[in-house]
C-alpha positions in Angstrom: 7.5 -8.4 -74.1 7.2 -6.1 -77.0 7.5 -2.3 -76.3 4.8 0.0 -77.5 6.7 2.3 -80.0 4.4 5.2 -79.0 5.8 5.1 -75.5 9.1 6.7 -74.6 10.9 4.2 -72.3 13.3 6.9 -71.0 11.6 8.8 -68.1 13.6 11.9 -67.0 11.9 13.2 -63.9 14.1 16.3 -63.8 12.6 17.3 -67.1 9.1 15.8 -67.1 8.1 16.8 -63.6 9.5 20.3 -63.7 7.6 20.9 -67.0 4.3 20.0 -65.5 4.9 21.7 -62.2 5.6 24.9 -64.2 2.4 24.5 -66.1 0.4 23.9 -63.0 1.8 27.1 -61.5 1.1 29.1 -64.7 -2.4 27.7 -65.0 -3.1 28.0 -61.2 -4.3 24.4 -61.3 -4.3 24.1 -57.5 -5.8 27.4 -56.7 -9.5 27.1 -55.6 -12.0 29.9 -55.3 -13.9 28.6 -52.3 -16.6 31.2 -52.6 -17.5 30.0 -56.0 -16.8 26.3 -55.5 -19.8 24.0 -56.1 -18.3 21.2 -53.9 -15.6 22.6 -51.6 -13.4 20.0 -49.9 -10.8 21.0 -47.3 -7.8 18.6 -47.4 -5.7 19.8 -44.4 -2.4 18.5 -43.1 -0.1 19.5 -40.3 2.3 22.4 -41.0 6.0 21.4 -40.9 8.5 23.0 -38.5 11.1 24.9 -40.6 13.7 24.0 -37.9 16.3 22.5 -40.3 17.8 23.2 -43.6 15.1 21.2 -45.4 12.4 18.6 -45.2 13.0 15.2 -43.7 11.6 11.9 -45.1 8.8 11.9 -42.4 7.4 15.1 -43.7 7.2 13.8 -47.3 5.8 10.5 -46.1 2.9 12.3 -44.4 2.3 14.9 -47.0 2.2 12.4 -50.0 -0.4 10.3 -48.3 -2.6 13.3 -47.6 -2.0 14.6 -51.2 -3.1 11.3 -52.7 -6.3 11.5 -50.8 -6.9 15.0 -52.1 -6.3 13.9 -55.7 -8.8 11.1 -55.2 -11.4 13.6 -54.0 -10.6 15.9 -57.0 -11.2 13.0 -59.4 -14.6 12.5 -57.7 -15.6 16.0 -58.6 -14.7 17.9 -55.4 -13.1 21.4 -55.5 -10.2 20.4 -53.3 -8.5 23.1 -51.2 -5.1 22.0 -50.0 -3.3 24.8 -48.2 0.0 24.5 -46.3 2.2 26.7 -44.1 5.1 26.7 -41.7 4.8 26.4 -37.9 7.9 28.5 -37.3 7.0 30.2 -34.0 8.1 27.7 -31.4 10.8 25.8 -29.5 11.9 23.7 -32.5 13.0 26.8 -34.5 14.6 28.4 -31.4 16.6 25.2 -30.7 17.8 25.0 -34.3 18.8 28.7 -34.3 20.8 28.1 -31.1 22.4 25.0 -32.6 23.7 26.8 -35.7 24.3 30.1 -33.8 22.1 32.3 -36.0 19.3 34.6 -35.1 15.9 32.9 -35.8 14.6 36.1 -37.4 17.1 35.6 -40.3 17.5 31.9 -40.2 13.9 30.7 -40.3 12.8 32.7 -43.4 15.8 31.2 -45.2 14.7 27.7 -44.2 11.2 28.4 -45.4 12.4 29.3 -48.9 14.1 25.9 -49.2 11.1 24.1 -47.6 8.8 25.7 -50.1 11.1 24.8 -53.0 11.3 21.2 -51.9 7.5 20.9 -51.5 7.0 22.2 -55.0 9.5 19.7 -56.4 7.6 16.8 -54.7 4.6 17.8 -56.8 2.0 18.2 -54.1 -1.2 20.0 -55.2 -0.8 22.8 -52.6 -2.6 26.1 -53.1 0.4 28.4 -52.4 -1.9 31.5 -52.6 -2.9 30.6 -49.1 0.4 29.8 -47.5 0.5 30.6 -43.8 3.6 31.4 -41.7 3.0 31.5 -37.9 5.8 34.1 -37.5 3.9 36.5 -39.7 2.4 39.3 -37.6 -0.7 39.2 -39.8 -1.2 35.6 -38.6 -0.3 35.8 -34.9 -2.3 38.9 -34.3 -5.3 36.6 -34.4 -3.9 34.1 -32.0 -3.3 37.1 -29.6 -6.9 38.3 -30.3 -8.3 34.9 -29.4 -6.3 34.8 -26.2 -7.4 38.2 -25.2 -11.1 37.3 -25.8 -10.7 34.1 -23.7 -9.0 36.1 -20.9 -11.8 38.6 -20.9 -14.3 35.8 -20.6 -12.5 34.3 -17.7 -11.4 31.3 -19.7 -7.6 31.9 -19.5 -5.7 32.1 -16.2 -2.2 31.8 -14.9 -1.4 29.6 -11.9 1.4 27.4 -10.5 1.4 23.8 -11.8 3.7 20.8 -12.0 5.2 20.4 -15.5 7.6 18.3 -17.4 10.9 20.3 -17.9 13.7 19.4 -20.3 17.0 20.8 -19.0 18.4 20.7 -22.5 15.5 22.4 -24.3 15.0 24.7 -21.3 11.3 24.5 -21.8 8.1 22.7 -20.8 7.3 19.5 -22.6 3.9 17.9 -23.3 3.3 14.4 -21.9 3.6 13.0 -25.4 7.2 14.4 -25.7 8.4 12.4 -22.7 9.4 9.0 -24.1 11.4 5.9 -23.2 10.6 6.0 -19.5 11.3 9.7 -18.8 13.5 11.1 -21.6 13.0 14.1 -23.9 12.0 13.0 -27.4 14.3 15.6 -28.9 17.3 14.9 -26.6 17.2 11.1 -26.0 20.0 11.3 -23.4 18.4 14.0 -21.4 16.1 12.9 -18.5 13.0 15.1 -18.0 12.4 16.5 -14.5 9.4 17.9 -12.8 9.1 21.6 -11.9 6.5 23.8 -10.4 6.1 26.9 -12.7 3.6 29.6 -13.3 1.6 28.4 -16.4 -1.2 29.7 -18.5 -4.3 27.5 -18.8 -7.4 27.5 -20.9 -10.3 26.4 -18.7 -11.7 23.7 -20.9 -13.1 21.9 -17.8 -16.0 24.4 -17.8 -17.3 22.6 -20.9 -16.8 19.0 -19.7 -20.4 18.0 -19.7 -21.1 19.7 -23.0 -18.1 18.0 -24.6 -19.3 14.6 -23.3 -22.9 15.2 -24.3 -22.1 16.4 -27.8 -20.1 13.3 -28.6 -23.4 11.7 -29.3 -24.0 14.0 -32.2 -20.7 13.4 -34.0 -20.5 11.1 -37.1 -17.5 9.2 -35.6 -16.9 5.6 -35.1 -18.0 4.0 -31.8 -14.4 3.3 -30.8 -13.3 6.9 -31.4 -16.3 8.3 -29.4 -15.5 5.8 -26.6 -11.9 6.9 -26.6 -12.9 10.6 -26.2 -15.4 9.7 -23.5 -12.7 7.9 -21.6 -10.3 10.9 -22.0 -12.9 13.1 -20.4 -13.3 10.4 -17.8 -16.6 11.2 -16.0 -17.0 9.3 -12.7 -19.5 9.5 -9.9 -18.5 9.1 -6.3 -18.1 11.1 -3.1 -15.8 13.5 -1.4 -14.9 12.3 2.1 -13.5 14.5 4.8 -10.6 13.2 7.0 -10.0 15.5 9.9 -6.4 16.3 10.7 -4.4 17.9 13.6 -4.3 21.2 11.7 -7.3 23.4 11.0 -7.7 22.1 7.4 -9.0 18.5 6.7 -7.9 16.2 4.0 -10.5 15.9 1.3 -10.5 12.6 -0.6 -12.5 11.8 -3.8 -13.4 8.2 -4.2 -15.8 6.2 -6.4 -15.9 3.6 -3.6 -17.2 5.3 -0.4 -18.7 1.8 0.4 -15.2 0.7 1.4 -14.5 3.6 3.9 -14.5 1.2 6.8 -11.5 -0.5 5.3 -9.5 2.8 4.9 -6.4 2.2 7.1 -4.2 5.1 5.9 -4.2 8.2 3.7 -1.7 9.2 1.0 -1.0 12.7 -0.2 0.7 13.8 -3.3 4.2 15.0 -2.3 3.2 18.4 -3.7 0.1 18.6 -1.6 -0.1 22.0 0.2 -0.8 20.3 3.6 2.3 18.2 3.6 4.6 20.8 5.3 2.0 21.7 7.9 1.2 18.1 8.8 4.8 16.7 8.9 6.0 15.9 12.4 9.3 17.5 13.5 11.2 14.2 13.6 10.0 13.3 10.1 10.9 16.5 8.3 14.3 15.4 7.0 12.9 12.2 5.5 9.9 14.0 4.0 11.9 16.8 2.5 14.4 14.4 0.9 11.6 12.3 -0.6 9.8 15.4 -2.0 13.0 16.5 -3.6 13.5 13.1 -5.2 10.0 13.1 -6.6 10.5 16.6 -8.0 13.2 15.1 -10.2 10.8 12.6 -11.7 8.8 13.3 -14.8 5.0 13.3 -14.6 4.6 10.6 -17.2 6.6 8.1 -15.2 4.6 8.9 -12.1 1.3 8.4 -14.0 2.5 5.0 -15.3 3.6 4.0 -11.8 5.9 1.3 -10.7 5.3 -2.1 -9.2 7.8 -1.1 -6.5 5.9 1.4 -4.4 7.8 4.2 -2.6 6.6 6.6 0.1 7.3 8.3 3.4 5.3 8.5 6.6 4.7 12.1 7.7 4.4 11.3 11.4 0.8 12.7 11.4 -2.6 11.0 11.6 -6.0 11.7 10.2 -9.4 10.6 11.5 -11.3 8.0 9.4 -14.8 9.6 9.2 -16.6 6.3 9.5 -14.7 4.5 12.2 -13.2 7.5 14.1 -9.9 5.7 14.1 -6.6 7.5 13.6 -5.0 6.5 10.3 -1.4 7.3 9.3 -0.8 10.0 6.6 1.8 9.1 4.0 3.1 10.8 0.9 3.9 8.8 -2.3 4.7 9.5 -5.9 1.8 7.5 -7.3 -0.6 10.1 -6.0 -0.8 13.2 -8.3 -2.1 16.7 -7.6 -3.7 16.9 -11.0 -6.2 14.1 -10.2 -9.0 14.7 -7.7 -7.8 16.5 -4.6 -4.2 15.1 -4.6 -5.1 12.8 -1.8 -6.4 9.2 -1.6 -7.7 6.9 1.2 -5.8 3.7 1.3 -8.1 0.6 1.2 -5.6 -2.1 0.6 -8.0 -5.0 0.8 -10.0 -3.7 -2.2 -7.6 -1.8 -4.5 -4.5 -3.1 -6.3 -2.2 -0.1 -5.8 -3.2 0.3 -2.2 -2.6 -3.4 -1.6 0.9 -3.2 -3.0 1.6 -0.1 -1.0 0.4 -1.6 2.3 2.4 -4.8 1.8 5.5 -2.7 1.0 5.2 -0.7 4.2 3.5 -3.2 6.6 0.2 -1.2 6.8 -3.0 -2.8 8.0 -5.1 -4.6 5.4 -8.7 -4.8 6.6 -11.3 -6.6 4.5 -14.7 -4.9 4.4 -16.2 -6.4 1.3 -16.9 -10.1 0.7 -18.4 -12.1 -2.1 -22.1 -12.1 -2.7 -24.1 -15.1 -3.6 -22.9 -16.6 -6.8 -20.2 -14.0 -7.3 -17.4 -15.2 -9.5 -15.6 -11.9 -9.9 -11.8 -11.5 -9.7 -10.4 -12.3 -6.2 -13.5 -14.3 -5.0 -13.7 -17.8 -3.6 -15.6 -19.0 -6.6 -13.1 -17.5 -9.0 -10.2 -19.2 -7.2 -12.1 -22.5 -7.1 -12.7 -22.3 -10.8 -9.0 -22.0 -11.7 -6.8 -25.1 -12.1 -5.0 -26.0 -8.9 -6.1 -22.9 -6.9 -4.1 -24.0 -3.9 -5.4 -24.3 -0.3 -8.6 -22.5 0.4 -8.4 -19.7 3.0 -11.2 -18.2 5.1 -11.1 -15.0 3.1 -11.3 -14.3 -0.7 -8.1 -13.7 -2.5 -7.0 -10.1 -1.8 -7.3 -7.5 -3.1 -11.0 -8.2 -3.6 -11.9 -5.5 -6.1 -15.3 -6.5 -7.5 -18.3 -4.3 -7.1 -20.6 -7.4 -6.8 -20.0 -8.0 -3.2 -21.5 -7.3 0.2 -20.2 -5.3 3.1 -18.6 -6.9 6.2 -16.8 -5.3 9.2 -18.8 -2.2 8.3 -20.9 -1.6 11.4 -24.6 -1.1 10.7 -24.0 -1.5 6.9 -22.9 -5.2 7.2 -24.6 -7.3 4.6 -25.5 -4.4 2.3 -24.6 -4.9 -1.4 -21.7 -2.6 -2.4 -23.7 -0.6 -5.0 -26.5 0.1 -2.5 -24.0 1.0 0.3 -22.4 3.8 -1.8 -25.4 6.1 -1.4 -26.3 4.9 2.1 -22.8 5.6 3.5 -22.4 8.9 1.7 -25.8 10.1 3.1 -24.9 8.9 6.6 -21.5 10.7 6.6 -23.1 13.8 5.0 -25.3 14.2 8.0 -22.1 15.0 10.0 -20.7 17.2 7.1 -18.0 14.5 6.4 -19.1 13.6 2.9 -20.9 14.8 -0.2 -21.8 13.2 -3.5 -19.5 14.5 -6.3 -18.9 14.0 -10.0 -15.3 14.0 -11.0 -13.6 14.2 -14.4 -10.2 13.0 -15.7 -10.1 16.0 -18.0 -8.1 18.9 -16.7 -7.5 22.5 -17.9 -5.3 22.8 -21.0 -1.8 24.1 -20.2 -0.7 26.3 -23.1 2.6 27.6 -21.6 4.9 25.6 -23.8 7.5 28.2 -24.5 9.8 30.5 -22.4 8.6 33.7 -24.0 
C-alpha cells in the first residue's frame, strides 16, 4: 500500500506528546471556568492513593476510560471539568510509610510529585488548578466541620460494635476488603478476625424511609433502583417476646409470625448481651470456648454462612409465647447482632437454615404449615409429584416447607388459616398479652466510619 508523502511514518511519542502537553498547559486547555460555562459537565473519577512510588496499571486503566468519556463530551460541546487529587490521608499511606521506614509527612508529598508527573505524561485532560490533597489542612478542615455538624445534630455517635480486624494492617477493614473466604485484600496470607471495638457511626438509618421513597425520583435503571431497595431491605413482620429465667426476655424479629407454633428452639448471636446471664453453670466452659472461636472469625464469612452448622446449647430455656412450651436456647455463628435483635426463633420445618441446624443437633422439627389447595410451591406434595421420579410419597410435604401459600396446621385455634392471613391474626392475639407487636425492619444499618486507628 502506498504511503502518503505528507504523513511522517516515524512517530516519536517522547517528542510529539511532550510538545502538545506543554502547549495544553501553556494555553490552559483543560482549565474550565464553571461560573461562566454555558454547558458545565463534571467528569469525576476516584482519587488515587499515593501509597507507592508511582501509579500502577490499574490506575491508568481506570483514568483513561474516564478521560475518553470526558473528551467525547467535550466534542459534543460540553464544558468538561475533570479534576483530580490524591487520597493520602489513610491506612494505605500509613502502611507504605511503615514498609519503607519513612515518616508519611515527608514520604507522601514526594510520592504525589511523581504521581502528578506520571498523570501529566499520560495526557489526561485534568484541570490541575483544582487539584485536591486530602492531607491538606485546607481540605480536611471541611471534613472535620461536617463531622462536628453531624455530631451536633445527633447524627454521629460512638459505640461498641463487631468489626473486621486485620492483624497485619492493625486496623478495621470494610466488608469489601475481606476476600477469599476471610483474608485481607492487602495481605493475602493474613486471616481477618472479629473484634469488638469502640467505633464512630453516622446514623443513616434515620433516613431509611426517605432513602427508599426517593429512589422513585431518580433517573436510574430499574435494576439499579431494585439493587438499592434490596440494600435498604425493608421488611414487615413482628417482634415476638420469649420469656427467660432472667428478668429480661429474648426479643425476636420475624417476617413469619404465622409459624410461631413451630418454633422449637431459640438461637442467640454469640455476642448477644444475654448469653452470659442465661448460660447454665455446667455449660459455661463450652459456651466460652465457642464464643472465643467465633470471635476469631470474620464477619463476612459469618454472613455467607456454611452448610455445616455449628452451635452450643446454653443450658437455658425460653418460653414459646404461643404454646407456652420451654424451648432450648442455643448460640450459633450464623446469627449476627447487626441484624434484627441478634436472636432468631428456630422453625426448622419451614426455614432452610433452621432445618439444617435442627438436623445437625437433633432438635425437634414440628410442621405447622401445609400445602393449600392447588399449591405447587417448593417443598409441596404437588411440586414433588411434578418432578421426574419423586420417590415414595410421604404423609407430609418435603421439608423444609417454606412457601407462603400454605395453611396452618398444629397451630391451635389458627388451624386452617392461610399463612398470609394468620400473620396479622397471630400477632394481634399475642399482642393482647404484650408478647408481640408489629414491626418494620431494615437491612440497612448505621455507617461505621472508624476505619483508621487515629
